[in-house]
C-alpha positions in Angstrom: -4.5 14.9 22.5 -7.0 12.2 22.7 -7.2 9.5 20.0 -9.9 10.6 17.7 -11.2 10.5 14.2 -12.5 13.6 12.4 -15.3 12.2 10.1 -14.0 14.0 7.0 -10.5 12.5 7.5 -11.2 9.2 9.1 -10.0 6.4 6.9 -9.8 2.8 6.2 -8.0 0.8 3.5 -7.9 -1.0 0.1 -8.7 -4.7 -0.4 -8.1 -7.7 -2.6 -7.7 -11.4 -2.4 -9.2 -14.6 -0.9 -9.0 -16.5 2.3 -7.2 -19.8 2.5 -9.0 -22.1 4.9 -6.5 -23.7 7.4 -6.0 -27.5 7.2 -8.8 -29.3 9.0 -11.1 -26.2 9.3 -14.6 -26.2 7.9 -14.7 -24.2 4.7 -16.6 -20.9 4.8 -19.4 -20.4 2.3 -18.6 -18.5 -0.9 -20.3 -15.2 -1.3 -22.9 -14.9 -3.9 -21.9 -13.4 -7.3 -22.9 -9.9 -8.1 -25.2 -11.0 -10.9 -26.8 -7.6 -11.5 -23.9 -5.2 -11.2 -20.3 -4.6 -12.2 -19.9 -1.7 -9.7 -17.0 -0.9 -7.5 -16.7 -3.2 -4.4 -15.5 -1.5 -1.2 -14.1 -2.5 2.2 -16.8 -3.4 4.7 -18.0 -1.2 7.5 -21.0 -1.4 9.9 -22.7 -0.1 13.1 -23.1 -2.6 16.0 -26.6 -3.4 15.0 -26.0 -3.7 11.3 -23.0 -6.0 11.5 -25.3 -8.7 13.0 -27.1 -8.9 9.6 -23.8 -9.4 7.6 -23.6 -12.7 5.8 -20.8 -13.3 3.2 -23.2 -15.4 1.2 -25.5 -12.4 0.5 -22.9 -9.5 0.5 -21.9 -9.0 -3.1 -18.6 -7.3 -2.1 -17.5 -9.9 0.4 -15.6 -12.1 -2.0 -13.5 -9.1 -3.2 -12.3 -8.4 0.3 -10.9 -11.8 1.2 -7.1 -12.1 1.6 -5.2 -15.1 0.4 -1.8 -14.5 1.9 -1.1 -16.3 5.2 0.8 -14.5 7.9 4.5 -15.2 7.1 7.0 -16.1 9.8 9.7 -13.5 10.4 13.2 -13.8 11.7 15.9 -11.3 12.9 19.5 -12.1 13.4 20.9 -9.7 16.0 24.3 -9.8 14.2 22.6 -8.3 11.1 20.7 -5.4 12.7 21.5 -2.2 10.8 21.8 0.1 13.8 24.0 -0.6 16.8 21.5 1.1 19.1 18.5 -0.9 17.9 17.0 -3.7 20.1 15.6 -7.0 18.8 12.9 -8.9 20.6 11.9 -6.1 22.9 9.5 -3.2 22.2 7.1 -3.9 19.3 5.5 -1.4 17.0 1.8 -1.0 16.2 0.9 1.4 13.4 -2.6 3.0 13.2 -3.0 3.9 9.5 -5.8 5.7 7.6 -5.6 4.8 4.0 -8.8 6.5 2.9 -12.2 7.6 4.3 -14.2 4.8 5.9 -16.7 4.4 3.1 -14.1 5.1 0.3 -11.8 2.1 0.3 -11.9 0.2 -3.1 -11.4 -3.5 -2.5 -8.7 -4.2 -5.0 -6.8 -1.0 -5.7 -7.6 1.6 -8.2 -6.4 3.4 -11.3 -4.6 6.1 -9.3 -0.9 6.1 -8.5 -1.5 8.6 -5.7 -1.7 6.3 -2.7 -0.1 5.6 0.6 2.0 2.6 -0.6 3.6 1.9 2.8 6.8 -0.2 2.5 8.7 -0.1 5.8 7.0 -3.3 7.1 10.4 -4.5 8.6 9.9 -2.1 11.6 6.2 -2.8 12.2 4.5 -5.8 14.0 0.9 -4.8 13.8 -1.0 -2.5 11.4 -4.4 -1.2 12.5 -6.7 -0.3 9.6 -7.8 3.0 11.0 -11.2 4.4 10.4 -14.8 4.6 11.5 -17.1 7.6 11.9 -20.6 8.3 13.2 -21.9 9.2 9.7 -20.5 6.2 7.9 -20.0 3.2 10.2 -18.2 2.4 13.5 -16.7 -1.0 12.8 -14.3 -1.1 9.8 -12.8 -4.3 8.4 -9.4 -3.9 6.5 -9.4 -4.5 2.8 -7.4 -7.4 1.4 -4.7 -5.4 -0.4 -3.4 -4.2 2.9 -3.8 -7.6 4.5 -2.0 -9.2 1.6 0.9 -6.8 1.8 1.2 -6.9 5.6 1.0 -10.7 5.8 3.6 -11.1 3.0 5.9 -9.2 5.4 4.9 -11.0 8.6 2.8 -8.2 10.0 -0.6 -8.7 11.6 -3.6 -6.6 10.6 -6.4 -5.4 12.8 -9.7 -3.9 12.0 -11.0 -0.9 13.9 -13.9 -0.2 16.2 -14.5 3.5 16.8 -17.2 4.4 19.4 -16.9 8.2 19.2 -17.4 10.9 21.8 -20.7 12.9 21.6 -18.8 15.8 20.0 -18.2 13.6 17.0 -21.7 12.1 16.9 -21.2 9.3 19.4 -24.3 7.7 21.0 -24.2 5.7 24.2 -26.8 3.3 22.7 -24.2 2.3 20.2 -21.9 1.1 23.1 -24.8 -0.8 24.6 -25.5 -2.4 21.2 -21.9 -3.3 20.9 -21.8 -5.3 24.2 -25.4 -6.7 24.0 -25.8 -10.3 25.2 -27.8 -13.3 24.0 -27.7 -15.7 26.8 -24.1 -16.2 27.6 -23.0 -15.1 24.1 -22.0 -11.7 22.8 -23.4 -11.6 19.2 -21.3 -8.7 18.0 -18.1 -10.3 19.2 -19.1 -13.5 17.4 -19.8 -11.6 14.2 -16.5 -9.6 14.4 -14.7 -12.9 14.7 -16.6 -14.3 11.7 -15.6 -11.2 9.7 -11.9 -11.6 10.7 -11.8 -15.2 9.8 -13.7 -14.9 6.5 -11.6 -11.9 5.3 -8.4 -13.4 6.7 -7.1 -10.7 9.1 -5.9 -11.0 12.7 -7.9 -9.0 15.2 -9.5 -5.8 16.3 -8.5 -2.5 17.8 -11.3 -1.2 20.2 -11.5 2.5 20.7 -14.4 3.3 23.1 -14.6 7.1 23.6 -18.3 7.6 24.2 -19.0 9.2 27.5 -21.9 8.6 29.9 -21.2 5.0 30.8 -21.2 3.4 34.2 -19.3 0.5 35.9 -21.8 -2.0 34.6 -21.2 -1.0 31.0 -17.4 -1.1 31.6 -17.8 -4.6 33.0 -19.8 -5.7 30.0 -17.1 -4.4 27.8 -14.5 -6.4 29.6 -16.6 -9.5 29.6 -17.3 -9.2 25.9 -13.6 -9.1 25.1 -12.9 -12.1 27.5 -15.7 -14.0 25.8 -14.4 -13.3 22.3 -10.9 -14.4 23.2 -12.1 -17.6 24.8 -14.4 -18.5 21.9 -12.1 -17.2 19.2 -8.6 -17.5 20.5 -7.1 -16.9 17.0 -8.6 -13.3 16.9 -6.7 -10.6 18.8 -8.0 -7.6 20.6 -6.1 -4.4 21.3 -7.7 -2.0 23.8 -7.3 1.8 23.8 -6.7 3.7 27.0 -10.0 5.7 27.2 -12.8 4.0 29.1 -12.0 3.3 32.8 -13.4 0.7 35.1 -16.1 3.0 36.4 -17.4 3.5 32.8 -16.2 7.1 32.4 -14.0 8.2 29.5 -10.7 9.3 31.2 -7.4 8.9 29.5 -4.8 7.5 32.0 -1.8 7.7 29.6 -0.5 4.7 31.6 -1.5 1.4 33.0 -3.1 2.2 36.3 -5.6 0.7 38.7 -8.3 2.6 36.8 -7.9 0.8 33.5 -5.7 -2.3 34.2 -8.6 -4.7 34.3 -9.0 -4.2 30.5 -5.6 -5.9 30.2 -6.0 -8.5 33.0 -8.5 -8.9 35.8 -6.2 -10.8 36.8 -6.9 -13.3 34.0 -6.0 -11.9 30.6 -8.6 -9.7 28.9 -7.2 -7.9 25.8 -4.1 -9.1 24.0 -2.6 -5.6 24.4 -3.3 -2.0 25.3 -2.6 1.2 23.5 -1.7 4.0 26.0 -2.8 7.5 25.2 -0.3 10.1 24.1 0.3 12.2 27.3 2.6 9.7 28.9 5.6 10.6 31.0 8.8 8.8 31.9 7.5 8.1 35.4 4.2 6.9 34.0 5.8 4.5 31.6 8.0 3.1 34.3 5.0 2.5 36.6 3.1 1.0 33.6 5.9 -1.5 33.1 5.8 -2.5 36.8 2.0 -2.7 36.8 2.0 -5.0 33.8 4.6 -7.3 35.3 2.6 -7.4 38.5 -0.3 -8.7 36.5 1.8 -11.4 34.9 1.8 -9.5 31.6 4.8 -8.4 29.5 5.5 -4.7 29.5 5.6 -5.1 25.7 1.9 -5.8 25.7 1.6 -2.0 26.3 1.9 0.3 23.3 2.8 3.9 24.3 1.2 6.1 21.7 2.7 9.0 19.7 0.4 11.2 17.6 2.1 12.1 14.3 -1.0 12.9 12.3 -0.3 16.7 12.3 3.4 17.0 12.3 5.0 13.7 11.3 8.7 13.6 12.1 8.5 17.1 13.6 6.4 15.7 16.5 8.1 16.0 19.9 8.6 12.6 21.5 10.5 11.8 24.7 12.3 8.9 23.1 14.6 8.3 26.0 11.6 7.6 28.3 10.4 5.0 25.9 13.6 3.5 24.6 16.3 4.6 27.1 19.9 4.4 25.7 21.8 1.3 26.9 18.7 -0.1 28.7 15.8 -2.4 27.7 12.8 -0.8 26.1 10.3 0.3 28.7 7.2 -0.6 26.6 6.2 -1.1 23.0 5.4 1.8 20.6 2.0 2.8 19.1 2.2 5.1 16.2 -0.9 7.1 15.3 -1.2 8.2 11.6 2.2 7.7 10.1 0.6 8.3 6.7 1.4 12.0 7.3 4.4 11.4 5.1 2.0 10.9 2.2 -0.7 13.4 3.1 1.8 16.2 3.5 3.8 15.4 0.4 3.7 17.3 -2.9 4.9 14.5 -5.2 5.7 10.8 -5.1 9.5 11.7 -4.8 8.6 13.9 -1.8 6.6 11.2 -0.2 9.4 8.6 -0.5 11.9 11.1 0.9 9.5 11.9 3.9 8.8 8.3 4.5 12.5 7.5 4.5 13.2 10.2 7.0 10.3 9.0 9.2 11.4 5.4 9.4 15.2 5.4 8.9 16.2 9.0 9.6 17.5 12.1 7.9 20.5 10.4 6.3 18.4 7.8 4.4 20.6 5.1 6.0 19.3 3.0 8.9 22.9 2.3 10.1 23.6 6.0 10.4 20.9 7.9 12.1 23.1 10.6 13.5 21.3 14.0 13.2 20.7 17.1 15.2 17.0 16.5 14.9 15.3 14.8 17.9 13.6 12.4 15.4 16.3 9.9 14.7 14.1 7.5 12.7 12.5 4.3 14.0 15.5 2.2 12.8 17.5 3.8 15.7 15.5 1.8 18.2 13.8 -1.1 16.4 15.9 -3.9 14.7 14.6 -5.0 11.3 12.8 -8.3 10.9 12.6 -10.2 7.6 9.9 -12.5 6.2 12.3 -13.9 3.6 12.6 -17.4 5.2 11.5 -19.8 2.5 11.9 -20.4 -1.2 11.0 -19.3 -3.7 11.9 -15.7 -3.0 11.3 -13.3 -5.9 11.3 -9.6 -5.8 10.9 -7.1 -8.6 11.1 -4.1 -6.2 7.5 -3.3 -6.9 6.0 -0.9 -4.4 2.4 -1.6 -5.3 1.9 1.6 -7.3 3.1 3.1 -10.5 2.5 5.0 -13.7 2.5 1.9 -16.0 2.6 -1.8 -15.7 5.3 -4.1 -17.2 5.3 -7.8 -17.6 8.8 -9.4 -18.1 10.0 -6.0 -19.3 7.1 -5.3 -21.8 4.8 -2.4 -21.3 1.3 -3.8 -21.0 -0.4 -0.8 -19.5 0.2 2.9 -19.4 -1.4 4.9 -16.6 -1.5 5.2 -12.9 -2.5 2.4 -10.5 -2.2 1.2 -7.0 -2.6 -2.3 -5.6 -0.7 -3.4 -2.5 -1.6 -7.0 -3.1 1.1 -6.8 -5.8 3.7 -5.2 -3.6 6.9 -7.2 -3.4 8.8 -7.6 -0.2 11.0 -4.6 -0.4 14.7 -4.4 0.7 15.3 -4.9 4.4 18.0 -2.2 4.4 17.1 1.1 2.7 19.8 2.0 2.1 23.1 0.7 3.4 26.1 1.2 1.1 29.7 0.6 2.1 32.6 2.0 0.0 36.1 3.4 0.4 35.3 5.9 -2.3 32.1 7.6 -3.6 29.0 5.8 -2.6 26.5 4.8 -5.3 22.9 5.8 -4.7 20.3 3.1 -4.6 16.7 4.1 -5.3 13.3 2.7 -6.2 12.9 3.9 -9.8 9.4 4.5 -11.3 10.7 5.0 -14.8 11.2 1.4 -15.7 10.3 -2.1 -14.4 10.7 -5.8 -15.2 7.4 -6.8 -13.5 5.1 -4.1 -12.1 5.7 -0.4 -11.9 9.1 0.0 -10.4 12.7 -1.4 -10.1 15.9 -0.9 -8.2 18.4 1.5 -9.7 22.0 2.1 -8.8 23.5 5.4 -10.0 26.5 7.7 -9.3 30.2 7.7 -9.7 31.8 4.3 -9.4 35.4 4.9 -8.2 35.7 2.1 -5.6 34.1 -1.1 -4.6 30.5 -0.5 -3.4 28.6 -3.2 -1.4 24.9 -2.6 -1.2 23.1 -4.6 1.5 19.6 -5.4 0.5 17.8 -8.3 2.2 18.2 -10.2 5.4 17.1 -13.8 4.7 17.1 -17.3 6.0 17.1 -19.4 2.8 18.6 -22.9 2.9 20.7 -23.8 -0.2 20.4 -27.2 -1.9 22.1 -28.7 -4.9 19.3 -27.4 -7.0 19.2 -23.8 -5.7 19.7 -20.9 -8.2 20.1 -17.2 -7.8 18.9 -15.1 -10.8 19.2 -11.4 -11.4 17.4 -9.5 -14.1 19.2 -6.2 -15.0 19.4 -3.5 -17.6 22.3 -1.3 -18.6 22.3 1.8 -20.8 24.4 0.0 -23.4 26.0 -3.4 -24.1 29.1 -4.1 -22.1 30.4 -5.0 -18.6 27.8 -4.6 -15.8 30.6 -4.1 -13.3 28.2 -5.8 -10.9 28.2 -8.9 -8.8 25.6 -10.7 -6.7 26.6 -10.8 -3.1 25.4 -13.4 -0.6 26.4 -14.2 3.0 25.6 -17.3 5.0 24.4 -17.8 8.5 27.8 -19.4 9.6 29.5 -16.0 8.7 26.5 -13.6 8.3 28.5 -10.4 7.7 31.0 -11.9 5.1 29.8 -11.6 1.5 30.6 -14.1 -1.2 30.3 -12.5 -4.7 29.3 -14.0 -8.0 30.0 -12.0 -11.2 27.0 -11.0 -13.3 29.2 -10.5 -16.4 28.2 -8.3 -19.4 25.0 -7.3 -21.2 24.5 -7.8 -24.9 22.3 -4.7 -25.3 20.2 -2.1 -23.4 17.2 -4.3 -22.7 16.4 -6.5 -19.7 18.6 -9.5 -19.4 18.5 -12.4 -16.9 21.7 -13.8 -15.3 21.2 -17.1 -13.6 23.8 -18.3 -11.0 24.2 -21.8 -9.8 24.4 -22.0 -6.0 24.9 -25.8 -5.7 28.5 -25.3 -4.5 27.0 -23.8 -1.3 24.5 -26.7 -0.6 23.9 -27.3 3.1 24.4 -23.6 4.0 21.8 -21.0 4.6 21.7 -17.6 2.9 21.7 -14.8 5.6 21.9 -11.8 3.3 21.4 -10.9 -0.3 23.1 -7.8 -1.8 25.0 -6.4 -4.8 28.6 -5.3 -5.2 29.7 -2.9 -7.9 33.3 -2.4 -8.9 35.2 -1.4 -12.1 38.8 -1.5 -13.2 38.7 2.2 -13.9 36.3 4.9 -12.6 32.9 5.2 -14.2 31.6 8.7 -13.9 28.0 8.0 -14.6 27.3 4.4 -13.5 23.6 3.5 -14.1 22.2 0.0 -13.7 18.6 -1.1 -13.1 17.8 -4.3 -11.3 14.4 -5.6 -12.3 14.3 -8.9 -10.3 16.2 -10.9 -7.8 15.1 -14.5 -7.3 16.2 -17.5 -5.2 14.5 -20.8 -6.2 15.1 -24.5 -6.6 15.0 -26.2 -10.0 13.2 -24.9 -13.1 10.7 -22.1 -12.9 7.2 -23.5 -12.2 4.4 -22.7 -14.7 1.0 -23.3 -13.0 -2.1 -24.6 -14.7 -4.4 -22.0 -16.1 -7.5 -21.0 -14.1 -10.8 -22.3 -15.4 -14.4 -21.2 -15.6 -13.8 -17.5 -16.3 -17.1 -15.8 -15.9 -18.3 -12.2 -16.3 -20.6 -11.9 -13.2 -21.7 -8.4 -13.8 -21.1 -5.3 -15.9 -21.9 -1.6 -15.5 -22.0 0.7 -18.6 -20.1 3.8 -17.5 -20.6 5.2 -21.0 -21.1 3.9 -24.6 -17.3 3.5 -24.7 -16.6 2.2 -21.2 -17.7 -0.5 -18.9 -16.7 -1.8 -15.4 -16.7 -5.6 -14.8 -16.9 -8.1 -12.0 -15.1 -11.4 -13.0 -14.7 -14.7 -11.3 -12.9 -17.9 -12.1 -11.9 -21.2 -10.5 -8.3 -21.5 -9.2 -5.5 -23.3 -11.1 -5.7 -27.1 -10.6 -2.0 -27.3 -9.8 0.9 -25.0 -9.1 1.7 -22.5 -6.4 -0.1 -19.3 -7.5 1.2 -15.9 -6.5 -1.5 -14.0 -8.3 -3.7 -13.9 -11.4 -3.3 -11.4 -14.2 -6.3 -10.0 -16.1 -6.0 -8.7 -19.7 -8.1 -7.5 -22.6 -7.2 -8.7 -26.1 -6.9 -5.7 -28.5 -8.2 -5.8 -32.1 -4.6 -5.8 -33.3 -3.8 -8.9 -31.3 -1.8 -7.2 -28.5 -2.9 -7.4 -24.9 -3.6 -4.6 -22.4 -3.2 -5.3 -18.7 -6.4 -4.6 -16.7 -5.2 -5.6 -13.2 -4.1 -8.5 -11.0 -5.1 -10.2 -7.7 -4.2 -13.2 -5.6 -8.0 -13.7 -5.5 -10.3 -15.7 -7.8 -12.6 -12.7 -8.3 -11.6 -9.3 -9.7 -13.2 -5.9 -10.3 -12.1 -4.3 -13.6 -12.8 -0.6 -13.0 -12.2 0.4 -16.6 -12.7 -1.5 -19.9 -12.6 0.9 -22.9 -14.2 0.1 -26.2 -11.6 0.2 -29.1 -13.1 1.6 -32.3 -16.4 0.1 -33.2 -15.7 -3.4 -31.8 -18.8 -5.3 -30.7 -17.1 -7.8 -28.4 -13.9 -7.7 -26.2 -12.0 -10.8 -25.3 -11.0 -10.9 -21.6 -8.1 -13.2 -20.5 -6.9 -14.4 -17.1 -3.7 -16.3 -16.5 -2.0 -17.6 -13.4 1.5 -16.4 -12.2 3.4 -18.8 -10.0 5.4 -17.9 -6.9 8.5 -18.2 -9.1 6.8 -15.9 -11.6 6.2 -18.5 -14.3 3.0 -17.8 -16.3 0.2 -20.2 -17.4 -1.7 -20.1 -20.6 -4.7 -17.7 -20.6 -8.4 -18.6 -20.0 -10.7 -16.4 -22.1 -14.2 -14.9 -21.9 -16.0 -12.3 -24.0 -17.8 -9.0 -23.1 -20.4 -7.6 -25.6 -20.8 -3.9 -26.5 -24.2 -2.6 -27.5 -25.3 0.6 -29.3 -23.5 2.9 -31.7 -20.3 4.7 -30.9 -21.3 8.4 -30.1 -20.0 11.1 -32.4 -18.6 13.2 -29.5 -17.9 12.9 -25.8 -15.5 14.1 -23.2 -12.7 11.5 -23.6 -10.9 12.9 -20.6 -13.6 11.8 -18.1 -11.7 9.5 -15.7 -8.7 9.2 -18.0 -5.5 7.9 -16.5 -3.6 11.0 -15.4 -0.2 11.9 -13.9 1.2 15.3 -12.9 4.3 17.1 -11.9 3.1 17.4 -8.3 0.1 18.1 -6.1 -0.5 20.5 -3.2 -2.2 17.9 -0.9 -3.2 14.3 -0.9 -6.8 15.2 -2.0 -5.7 17.4 -4.8 -4.1 14.9 -7.2 -4.4 15.0 -11.0 -7.4 12.6 -11.0 -9.4 15.5 -9.5 -9.1 17.4 -12.8 -10.8 14.6 -14.8 -13.5 13.4 -12.4 -16.3 15.5 -13.8 -16.7 17.4 -10.6 -16.0 21.1 -10.5 -15.9 21.1 -6.7 -12.6 19.2 -6.7 -9.3 20.3 -8.2 -5.8 19.4 -9.2 -3.3 21.8 -7.5 0.4 22.1 -8.1 3.1 24.2 -6.4 6.4 22.9 -8.0 8.3 25.1 -10.5 7.3 22.8 -13.4 3.5 22.4 -13.5 2.0 19.9 -15.9 -0.8 17.4 -16.1 -0.7 14.5 -18.5 -3.6 12.2 -19.5 -3.6 8.9 -21.3 -6.9 8.4 -23.2 -6.2 4.6 -23.6 -5.9 4.7 -27.4 -5.6 7.2 -30.3 -8.7 9.3 -30.5 -10.0 12.0 -32.8 -10.1 15.3 -30.8 -12.0 18.4 -31.8 -11.7 20.7 -28.7 -10.3 21.1 -25.2 -11.9 22.8 -22.2 -10.1 24.0 -19.1 -12.0 25.0 -15.9 -9.8 27.3 -13.8 -9.9 28.4 -10.2 -13.0 30.7 -10.5 -15.1 27.8 -11.8 -14.6 26.0 -8.5 -15.6 29.1 -6.4 -12.1 30.5 -5.8 -10.8 34.0 -6.5 -10.7 35.1 -10.2 -7.1 36.3 -9.4 -6.2 32.6 -9.3 -7.4 31.8 -12.8 -4.5 30.4 -14.9 -2.8 33.0 -17.0 -0.3 31.3 -19.4 -0.5 27.7 -20.5 -0.2 25.3 -23.5 -1.9 22.1 -24.5 0.1 19.4 -26.3 -0.7 16.0 -27.8 1.0 13.0 -29.1 0.0 9.5 -30.3 2.7 7.4 -28.6 5.4 7.9 -25.9 8.1 7.8 -28.5 6.6 10.7 -30.5 7.5 14.4 -29.8 4.8 16.6 -28.3 2.8 18.8 -30.7 1.4 22.1 -29.3 -2.2 22.5 -30.3 -3.0 25.5 -28.1 -1.0 28.4 -26.7 -2.6 30.8 -24.2 -1.2 33.9 -22.7 -2.9 36.6 -20.6 -6.0 34.6 -19.8 -8.4 35.9 -17.2 -11.5 33.7 -17.8 -12.8 31.0 -15.5 -13.4 28.6 -18.4 -11.4 28.5 -21.6 -12.3 26.5 -24.8 -9.6 25.5 -27.4 -10.8 24.1 -30.8 -8.6 21.5 -32.4 -8.6 18.9 -35.2 -6.1 16.3 -34.2 -5.7 12.5 -33.4 -3.8 11.6 -30.2 -3.6 9.3 -27.3 -1.7 11.5 -24.8 -2.7 15.0 -23.8 -0.6 17.4 -21.7 -1.5 20.7 -20.0 1.6 22.8 -19.3 1.2 25.8 -17.0 3.8 28.5 -17.1 2.0 31.3 -15.2 -0.5 29.9 -12.8 -2.3 33.1 -11.4 -3.0 36.7 -12.1 -0.9 37.7 -9.0 2.1 36.2 -7.3 0.3 33.2 -5.8 2.5 30.2 -7.0 -0.2 27.5 -7.1 -1.8 26.2 -10.2 -5.5 25.2 -9.8 -7.4 23.2 -12.4 -10.9 22.1 -11.6 -11.6 20.2 -14.9 -9.6 19.4 -18.0 -11.7 18.1 -20.9 -10.9 16.6 -24.3 -13.9 16.3 -26.6 -13.9 13.9 -29.6 -14.8 10.4 -30.7 
């Protein structure tokens, strides 16, 4: 299979944050504010001729796509690798990921929990933000959410250039435009470098698959890359094995005399090369020898595997690439690992598939024994860690969730994703040692201290359990503290200790008791590490043990932090300005905000809130940037103004006072409207990545929510208690599908708060209609559609094209 992008599936990524100018560098110009609009900013994409016109000072979306997180250094102690077969310092991993269609990547996350929230960064060295299509644009820059998350984990990020074959709309003129010269300069190369530096990412993947070229065009391509690397040495280029030196498109599946001049000629050309998927053991061996003959490392070659269609069911000759007991032959290039998300039916299914993909069928990177040929990447690649400096704080936030908590308090209900807020997740997922029953660690989306998830330990505790979590390299001083925020079902002993090891004995844990809890809420336990001053923490984990067996042990860990001295509280931001608004409806706006950074303090991110009429606050979003797009601000009652507040959160998660601004509402509140339109929704499951619950409330009867699990439900949060007078459900036939798939039996339930019981307001049995209407007279915030018989026949899938709740 050649490396290709189908236009309907080609994807890019999500963005957020700002670029920190290196010391001594000339500051780049700030982009102009979007004075006339509050609309959704997206990741940038261009054709070779249109990128030349790009200017961050005139692009209203540019500021929203800047990353603020520098590339973190990583370390890996061979003594701490989880798998005995894994190699450190040899073959690297490049991952080519499509997060969304090229033109459909919101800059700063979205109000949708259904997202590819990748978290196994410890096995990846470079992420390519895959995308580009003839109908949208060929040059795609990554958005800042992905850059932020990758850089926080020490992973480089590349944008993508896709010059497609004619069968996918490719034009040879685009290739000529790409390599055009102006004197000795290559203008597109200079502009691509400007884009990378402004947005804060690390390089470009070049995929030239347009046929019809000649040797002169191939030479121009090589000279362009050489020019770019000479003029912009801090911007990398990865070349894809497609175009050969005579200009033809001919996949070599190896480094051969036909393509080696794109790597070196003999001076270096590209930083690395991605070899096409049809490689053989002999071809990889010759590629290694050819690379070495050019004075290049064999690990500058990334042998590709295509997992877009079959994921961990893909057949791979692992022994040819990573032979047992011998050095790795080349590095590994993975095409489309997001199969784990696109093929999943629920969040739990996605996390199970992702675990199997990266650490194997046993969910334990130290034990990848399985009859399957896919052992998991942890079998071959040793983990790396970016946890090399203080403060280190993790709340086990994956960058997605169904709510948002701040210090244990629920400040938002409803789905969201934003990888800029993803914490560094545990290095080892999961390694538990015990002489008895092993506890089960998991990322839990039912509760959180900060964000949308936490770590949970459950199971029967009948022996000492040691849970390895993080590899680190954290020096201890006389001021160093280790804090753990946890929650137990009831007051009493936690039966839990913090466990740390030090670099002078990295596999030997020292434990510190976390004592008891006084109730069933979040509690912080702070431990003084001054007795270990002068040593360096090599691992952080947890150890559970009880004097007698505990049949149902259950502890949530909301935060682990290592820091020096008191928790820093930064200065508040200043100059909060509403740069633009869009009236979505009389009851809803979107906003573009900007502010000046905190005058002092190390800021991890800024949080954005609305102040409610009752004095409480609702979380609207967060970003490391100093601009933010608020996708949804709902009017509460008949309010004429809404106060917006922004505060700074330090790297130790101390919070500043808030800086306010106001947004005005105009016009009367309408007597009736569809309150479900773009409501925050969750569901029991979905049939495919593009059939999530949001599709049932998007106002579009050509999209649907589909569910296959035994329990089939869709739940909507209207944002506040509203008066409702009727519900409308559009079934399969409305979307053009067979009437035999119209929903037969279902109920509609409502409640005003999550602590209230559900009240059934409509019960339907034996329905055959394409659209059903259900009158009601009720006040509620939450609405739930429960499906008990999805179709007229034995087809098991529920299909809902629209679910409406009308009221005021």
